[in-house]
N, C-alpha and C positions, 0 to 999 in steps of 0.2 A: 689678645684683645686689642683693639685698634682704638684710636683717639675717639674721645665724646665730646659732643658740644651741645650747649643749650643757650638758646636766647630769650633774653628778658624783654618783655612787650609791656608797654603802657597805652591803653587806648589803640590799640593796634599799630603804633609806632615802636620800631626798635628802641630799646634803652640800652642794652649791652649784651655782651656774650662771654661765656666761660668755655675754655677748652682745656681738656686735660686727659691724661693718659694713667690708667690703672694697670700696673704691673706688679704681679705677687701681692705682697704686703704694703707697696705703697701707691700713693697718687702724684704722679707729676703734674702741677699746675702749669700749663703751658702758656696761657694768655688768659688774662680776665680784662674786660674792657667797657667802661661805661660812657656814654656820649656826654662830652664837657656840660651840656645843658642840664644834665640829670646827675651830675657829680654833685656829692655832699647831701643826698637826699636818702641815703639808706640803700641805693639798689646795690652798691658792691657789697656791702654787708649781707644784704639778701642773696646774692648770688655765692658768696664765700660761705654763708651758712647752708646753702643747697648742696655745695660741694663736701661739706663736713657731713651733712646726713647721706650723700652717696657713700661716702667712705664707710660709715657706720653700717650702712645696708649690706655693703660688700664685704665686711669684716675686715677692713684695712684701717691700719692704727697709725700710719705716718702719711703726711702731705707734705711735699716740698717743693721749691719753686728756685728760680734764678732770677734777680732783678738789677737793674743796672744799678751800679753805685752812685750815680748821680741822681737817681730817682728818688729823692727824699720823701715827695708823698706818698709813693707806693710803699717803701719802706716803713714809713710810720703807721700807713694803714695795716700793713702786715702785723707789725708789732703790737698794735692795739688788739688785734685779733689772736695774740697768743703765739705768733710765730717768733722763733729765735734765730739768730744769726749764728751760723754754722763756719762758714770759711768764705774765702774769696777766690773766684775762678778767675785767672789771670787771662785778659784778651779774649774774653767768652764772646764779647760781641765785636762784630767787624763791621757792619753797617748801621747808620751812616757814617759811623767812625768808631775806631777800636776803643773798647771800653771794657773795665772789670766788671765782673757780677758778683753780686752778694748772694750765696747759697743760703737759703732760709728753711726751716722745717717747723711742724707742728705735729706734736703726738696727740693723737685724739684718744 
Protein backbone atom coordinates (compact mmCIF):
# COMPACT_ATOMS: atom_id res chain seq x y z
CA UNK A 1 0.00 0.00 0.00
CA UNK A 2 1.33 3.49 -0.87
CA UNK A 3 0.99 6.89 0.70
CA UNK A 4 -2.48 8.32 1.18
CA UNK A 5 -3.33 11.98 1.35
CA UNK A 6 -6.42 14.01 2.02
CA UNK A 7 -7.12 17.70 1.64
CA UNK A 8 -9.38 19.74 3.91
CA UNK A 9 -11.41 22.50 2.22
CA UNK A 10 -13.48 25.40 3.52
CA UNK A 11 -15.61 27.23 0.94
CA UNK A 12 -13.46 25.92 -1.94
CA UNK A 13 -10.23 27.05 -0.26
CA UNK A 14 -7.59 24.55 0.83
CA UNK A 15 -7.28 24.69 4.61
CA UNK A 16 -4.74 21.92 5.07
CA UNK A 17 -3.73 18.38 4.27
CA UNK A 18 -2.63 15.12 5.81
CA UNK A 19 -0.28 12.49 4.36
CA UNK A 20 0.18 9.05 5.89
CA UNK A 21 1.39 5.57 5.14
CA UNK A 22 -0.47 2.49 6.40
CA UNK A 23 1.80 -0.53 6.77
CA UNK A 24 0.71 -3.69 8.54
CA UNK A 25 -0.82 -2.77 11.89
CA UNK A 26 0.58 0.79 11.92
CA UNK A 27 0.00 4.18 10.38
CA UNK A 28 2.99 6.46 9.93
CA UNK A 29 1.77 10.06 9.95
CA UNK A 30 4.15 11.70 7.50
CA UNK A 31 2.77 15.22 7.40
CA UNK A 32 -0.15 17.25 8.63
CA UNK A 33 -0.35 20.95 7.84
CA UNK A 34 -2.93 23.68 8.28
CA UNK A 35 -2.59 27.14 6.68
CA UNK A 36 -1.61 29.68 9.35
CA UNK A 37 -4.82 31.70 8.88
CA UNK A 38 -6.85 28.56 9.73
CA UNK A 39 -4.76 27.38 12.68
CA UNK A 40 -6.30 27.15 16.15
CA UNK A 41 -9.76 26.78 14.62
CA UNK A 42 -10.12 23.00 15.03
CA UNK A 43 -9.00 21.93 11.56
CA UNK A 44 -5.93 20.09 12.86
CA UNK A 45 -8.14 18.15 15.25
CA UNK A 46 -10.56 17.43 12.41
CA UNK A 47 -7.74 16.03 10.27
CA UNK A 48 -6.32 13.97 13.13
CA UNK A 49 -9.78 12.59 13.96
CA UNK A 50 -10.11 11.64 10.29
CA UNK A 51 -6.83 9.72 10.55
CA UNK A 52 -7.96 7.94 13.72
CA UNK A 53 -11.16 6.87 11.92
CA UNK A 54 -9.13 5.61 8.97
CA UNK A 55 -7.01 3.57 11.38
CA UNK A 56 -10.11 1.99 12.94
CA UNK A 57 -11.62 1.20 9.54
CA UNK A 58 -8.36 -0.45 8.48
CA UNK A 59 -8.06 -2.38 11.75
CA UNK A 60 -4.90 -0.49 12.68
CA UNK A 61 -4.10 0.02 16.33
CA UNK A 62 -1.04 2.33 16.27
CA UNK A 63 -0.29 5.73 14.76
CA UNK A 64 3.23 7.07 15.02
CA UNK A 65 5.11 10.13 13.82
CA UNK A 66 8.32 12.08 14.08
CA UNK A 67 8.37 15.79 14.93
CA UNK A 68 11.24 18.25 15.26
CA UNK A 69 12.20 18.58 18.92
CA UNK A 70 12.00 22.38 18.50
CA UNK A 71 8.39 22.26 17.24
CA UNK A 72 6.83 22.85 20.65
CA UNK A 73 3.41 23.77 19.22
CA UNK A 74 3.14 20.51 17.27
CA UNK A 75 4.37 18.44 20.22
CA UNK A 76 1.77 20.10 22.44
CA UNK A 77 -0.95 19.45 19.84
CA UNK A 78 -0.07 15.76 19.60
CA UNK A 79 0.11 15.35 23.38
CA UNK A 80 -3.31 17.02 23.68
CA UNK A 81 -4.62 14.30 21.38
CA UNK A 82 -3.14 11.43 23.37
CA UNK A 83 0.21 10.86 21.67
CA UNK A 84 3.03 9.71 23.93
CA UNK A 85 6.73 10.53 23.60
CA UNK A 86 8.66 7.34 22.82
CA UNK A 87 12.23 8.17 21.83
CA UNK A 88 14.58 10.64 20.21
CA UNK A 89 15.89 9.98 16.71
CA UNK A 90 19.25 11.73 16.54
CA UNK A 91 19.92 13.98 13.53
CA UNK A 92 16.70 12.77 11.86
CA UNK A 93 16.25 16.06 9.99
CA UNK A 94 18.97 17.50 7.79
CA UNK A 95 17.29 20.49 6.11
CA UNK A 96 17.18 23.36 6.58
CA UNK A 97 19.41 22.35 9.51
CA UNK A 98 20.27 19.20 11.44
CA UNK A 99 17.89 18.46 14.26
CA UNK A 100 16.70 15.54 16.34
CA UNK A 101 13.18 14.18 16.01
CA UNK A 102 10.86 13.18 18.80
CA UNK A 103 9.17 9.85 18.01
CA UNK A 104 5.58 9.86 19.25
CA UNK A 105 2.84 7.24 19.12
CA UNK A 106 -0.85 6.81 19.79
CA UNK A 107 -2.49 3.45 20.49
CA UNK A 108 -6.02 3.31 19.09
